[in-house]
C-alpha positions as CSV (number, residue, x, y, z in Angstrom):
1,M,26.9,-12.5,13.0
2,D,26.8,-15.5,11.4
3,I,28.9,-15.7,8.3
4,F,28.4,-18.5,6.5
5,K,24.2,-17.5,6.6
6,I,25.4,-14.3,5.1
7,I,27.4,-16.0,2.3
8,D,24.2,-18.3,1.7
9,K,22.0,-15.0,0.9
10,F,25.4,-13.4,-0.9
11,Q,24.6,-16.2,-3.5
12,Q,20.7,-16.3,-3.5
13,I,21.4,-12.3,-4.6
14,D,24.1,-13.1,-7.2
15,G,24.8,-17.0,-8.0
16,D,28.5,-16.6,-8.8
17,A,28.4,-14.9,-5.0
18,V,31.2,-17.4,-3.1
19,G,33.3,-17.3,-7.0
20,R,33.6,-13.5,-6.6
21,L,34.1,-13.8,-3.1
22,E,38.0,-15.4,-4.5
23,Y,36.7,-18.2,-1.7
24,A,36.1,-22.2,-3.2
25,S,34.3,-23.3,0.3
26,R,33.2,-22.7,3.7
27,R,36.3,-24.6,4.7
28,H,38.2,-21.9,2.8
29,F,37.1,-19.5,4.1
30,M,37.5,-20.2,7.2
31,N,41.2,-21.9,6.8
32,R,41.9,-18.4,5.4
33,V,40.3,-15.8,8.4
34,G,41.3,-18.6,10.5
35,S,44.0,-19.1,13.7
36,K,45.8,-15.7,13.2
37,L,42.5,-13.9,13.9
38,A,41.2,-12.8,17.1
39,S,37.1,-13.1,16.4
40,A,36.6,-9.3,17.7
41,A,39.1,-8.3,13.8
42,I,36.4,-11.0,11.3
43,P,34.1,-8.5,11.0
44,T,36.5,-5.9,9.7
45,A,38.3,-8.3,7.9
46,F,34.5,-9.3,6.8
47,A,33.9,-6.2,5.6
48,A,37.7,-6.3,3.8
49,I,35.9,-9.3,1.2
50,V,32.2,-7.2,1.0
51,N,33.9,-4.8,-0.5
52,K,36.1,-6.6,-3.1
53,A,33.3,-9.1,-3.2
54,F,30.5,-5.7,-4.1
55,A,31.6,-2.5,-6.1
56,Q,29.8,-0.1,-3.9
57,S,27.1,2.5,-6.3
58,A,28.0,6.0,-6.0
59,A,25.2,6.3,-4.0
60,A,27.0,3.2,-1.2
61,V,29.6,4.9,-1.5
62,D,27.7,8.2,-0.5
63,V,25.8,7.6,2.2
64,L,28.7,5.1,3.2
65,N,30.9,8.3,3.8
66,Y,28.4,10.5,5.7
67,A,27.3,7.3,8.2
68,L,31.5,7.6,8.8
69,T,30.9,11.1,8.7
70,L,28.9,10.4,11.6
71,E,30.5,7.8,13.8
72,Y,34.4,9.8,13.2
73,L,32.4,11.8,16.0
74,E,31.1,9.8,18.0
75,D,33.7,7.2,18.4
76,E,36.3,10.7,19.1
77,F,33.5,12.1,21.6
78,Y,33.5,9.5,23.6
79,K,37.5,8.6,23.5
80,A,37.5,12.6,24.7
81,G,34.8,11.1,26.8
82,N,36.1,8.3,28.5
83,A,40.1,9.9,28.1
84,A,38.2,13.0,30.3
85,A,40.1,12.9,34.2
86,N,36.7,12.5,37.1
87,L,34.8,12.7,34.2
88,I,32.3,10.0,34.4
89,P,31.2,7.9,37.3
90,A,32.8,4.3,38.4
91,S,29.3,3.5,37.9
92,D,29.1,4.3,34.4
93,K,31.8,4.0,33.6
94,A,31.9,0.4,31.9
95,I,28.8,1.4,30.1
96,F,30.3,4.5,27.9
97,T,33.2,2.1,27.8
98,Q,31.8,-0.4,25.8
99,I,29.8,2.7,23.4
100,G,33.2,3.5,22.7
101,K,34.6,0.5,21.8
102,H,31.4,-0.3,19.7
103,E,32.0,3.4,17.5
104,T,35.5,2.9,17.4
105,Q,34.9,-0.9,16.0
106,H,31.9,1.1,13.6
107,V,34.7,3.3,12.9
108,A,37.2,0.8,11.6
109,F,34.4,-1.5,9.9
110,L,33.7,1.8,7.6
111,V,37.3,2.4,6.5
112,K,37.4,-1.3,5.4
113,A,34.6,-1.4,3.8
114,L,35.2,2.0,2.0
115,G,38.6,1.4,0.8
116,T,40.4,4.3,-1.0
117,K,36.8,6.2,-1.2
118,A,37.4,6.3,2.4
119,I,36.8,10.1,3.7
120,A,39.4,11.4,6.1
121,K,38.7,11.9,9.2
122,P,37.6,15.5,10.4
123,T,38.5,17.8,12.6
124,F,35.3,18.1,15.9
125,D,34.3,20.7,18.1
126,F,32.3,19.1,20.7
127,M,31.9,22.6,22.5
128,Y,29.6,22.6,20.0
129,G,30.6,26.6,19.3
130,G,30.0,26.2,22.9
131,A,27.0,26.0,23.5
132,F,28.1,22.7,26.1
133,G,32.2,24.4,26.9
134,D,31.4,22.3,29.8
135,V,31.0,19.0,27.9
136,F,34.5,17.2,29.6
137,T,34.3,18.6,32.5
138,N,29.9,18.5,33.6
139,Y,29.3,14.7,33.7
140,K,25.3,15.9,33.0
141,T,26.3,18.1,30.2
142,F,28.7,14.9,27.8
143,V,26.0,12.4,28.9
144,T,23.0,15.2,26.8
145,V,25.7,14.7,24.6
146,S,26.0,12.3,24.5
147,S,21.9,11.3,24.1
148,A,22.0,13.4,21.3
149,L,23.9,12.3,20.5
150,E,23.3,8.7,19.7
151,D,19.7,10.2,19.1
152,T,21.2,11.6,15.2
153,G,22.7,8.9,14.7
154,V,19.8,6.1,15.0
155,R,17.8,8.3,12.9
156,A,20.5,8.9,10.1
157,Y,20.5,5.8,9.4
158,K,17.7,5.3,9.1
159,G,17.0,8.4,6.6
160,Q,18.9,6.8,4.3
161,A,18.1,2.9,4.4
162,G,16.0,3.7,1.0
163,A,19.4,5.0,-0.6
164,L,21.1,1.6,0.0
165,I,17.7,-0.2,-1.6
166,A,20.0,-0.7,-4.6
167,D,22.8,-2.1,-2.3
168,P,21.3,-5.1,-0.3
169,Q,24.2,-6.6,1.1
170,I,25.5,-3.0,2.6
171,L,22.4,-1.9,3.8
172,E,21.6,-5.1,5.8
173,Y,25.7,-3.5,6.8
174,A,24.1,-0.1,7.7
175,L,21.2,-2.2,9.8
176,Q,23.1,-4.0,11.5
177,V,24.7,-0.7,13.1
178,H,21.4,1.5,13.1
179,S,20.6,-1.9,15.8
180,V,23.7,-0.9,17.6
181,E,23.2,2.7,17.3
182,A,19.1,2.6,19.3
183,R,20.3,0.5,22.4
184,H,23.1,3.1,22.5
185,A,20.5,5.9,22.5
186,A,18.1,3.9,24.9
187,V,21.2,3.4,28.0
188,A,21.9,7.3,27.2
189,R,19.0,8.5,26.9
190,R,17.9,6.3,30.6
191,L,21.6,8.4,32.0
192,A,19.9,12.5,31.6
193,A,16.4,10.6,32.7
194,T,18.1,10.2,36.1
195,L,20.6,12.9,35.8
196,L,18.1,15.8,35.2
197,G,16.0,14.2,36.9
198,N,13.1,14.1,34.2
199,P,11.6,11.0,34.9
200,A,8.9,11.0,31.9
201,M,12.0,11.1,29.7
202,K,12.1,7.4,29.2
203,G,14.4,5.0,26.7
204,W,12.4,5.5,23.2
205,I,11.1,8.9,22.2
206,T,7.8,10.5,23.0
207,G,6.2,12.6,20.6
208,K,9.3,15.1,19.5
209,E,10.4,16.0,23.1
210,G,13.6,16.3,23.2
211,A,17.3,19.1,24.4
212,V,17.7,20.3,20.8
213,A,14.3,20.7,18.8
214,A,16.2,19.9,15.3
215,I,16.5,16.3,16.3
216,Y,13.3,15.4,17.7
217,A,11.5,17.9,14.0
218,G,8.3,15.5,13.2
219,E,8.4,12.3,15.9
220,D,4.7,13.6,16.9
221,N,4.5,12.4,13.1
222,M,0.8,10.3,13.9
223,T,0.5,9.2,10.2
224,Q,1.9,5.6,9.0
225,G,2.4,3.5,5.8
226,G,-0.2,5.9,4.9
227,V,-2.5,5.7,7.9
228,N,-3.2,7.6,10.5
229,I,-2.9,5.7,13.8
230,K,-4.2,8.8,16.0
231,G,-6.2,7.0,18.8
232,L,-5.1,3.8,17.2
233,A,-6.2,0.9,20.0
234,S,-7.2,4.0,22.6
235,K,-3.9,4.7,22.8
236,S,-2.6,8.0,23.9
237,D,-0.9,10.5,21.3
238,A,2.1,9.8,23.5
239,A,2.1,6.1,23.7
240,V,1.7,6.1,19.9
241,T,4.0,7.9,18.9
242,E,6.5,6.2,21.0
243,A,5.8,2.9,18.9
244,F,7.0,4.5,15.8
245,D,10.6,5.7,15.2
246,E,11.4,8.7,12.0
247,P,14.2,9.1,9.7
248,L,16.3,12.7,9.4
249,T,17.3,13.8,6.0
250,K,20.5,13.4,5.8
251,E,20.4,17.7,5.1
252,A,18.5,17.5,8.5
253,V,21.9,15.5,10.6
254,L,24.6,17.9,8.7
255,A,22.8,21.1,9.8
256,I,22.3,19.3,13.8
257,A,26.0,17.7,13.7
258,G,27.9,21.0,11.3
259,P,28.6,23.1,14.8
260,F,31.1,20.3,15.3
261,I,32.4,20.0,12.3
262,K,35.2,22.6,12.5
263,K,36.6,21.2,8.8
């Protein structure tokens, strides 16, 4: 993350940005972040600065708390999975350890950015009302749920991008998280394809194919930017849909995630 480039962008949007950031110069900023702060903590520190400098709109706060709910869900899921004895094979342990670290960082970032406006972490039921009763004892179930959560997260972030148009600096950060979630989804989908013996399942979504129909509803859309792209470049419908991801509304996401949330 190029912090100085971001500060320059802030100045283009708001000529008083540096003043509002309470730092008179780049050198002063780095002195404040400086040697006492590990580089891994810089995103969290910068979130605090953004929070002070820019008062989020009510819409932005709502979107960020919505994102935080999903990040809490994923963070707790991977913590439980990584802690479960004999669940994740040694060959894949590093993958889920790293994904878990990412989700923990996403939570820390959003909590810091929201400050006192951040919602409390809910209590979760990862067995989804009994549908995934062996999620932390059966690796196939664990990877299936991981894939479903990540695919939902990608579409969820995309679905809220429009609500952040008036908060461009917050939109930028949401998109940074979104792209990482997309990478998680691709890895989880490829693992699921191998474990479930489904070679047709790829790192990207084909049509509306998926284990949980609600997560993939609308992914077979053939109209982009008001243009029907069926048969584009003589490609099959499957190939065309693979080239585009579709958003999910907040209502649809909460309906999918609802059974995971106890309160």
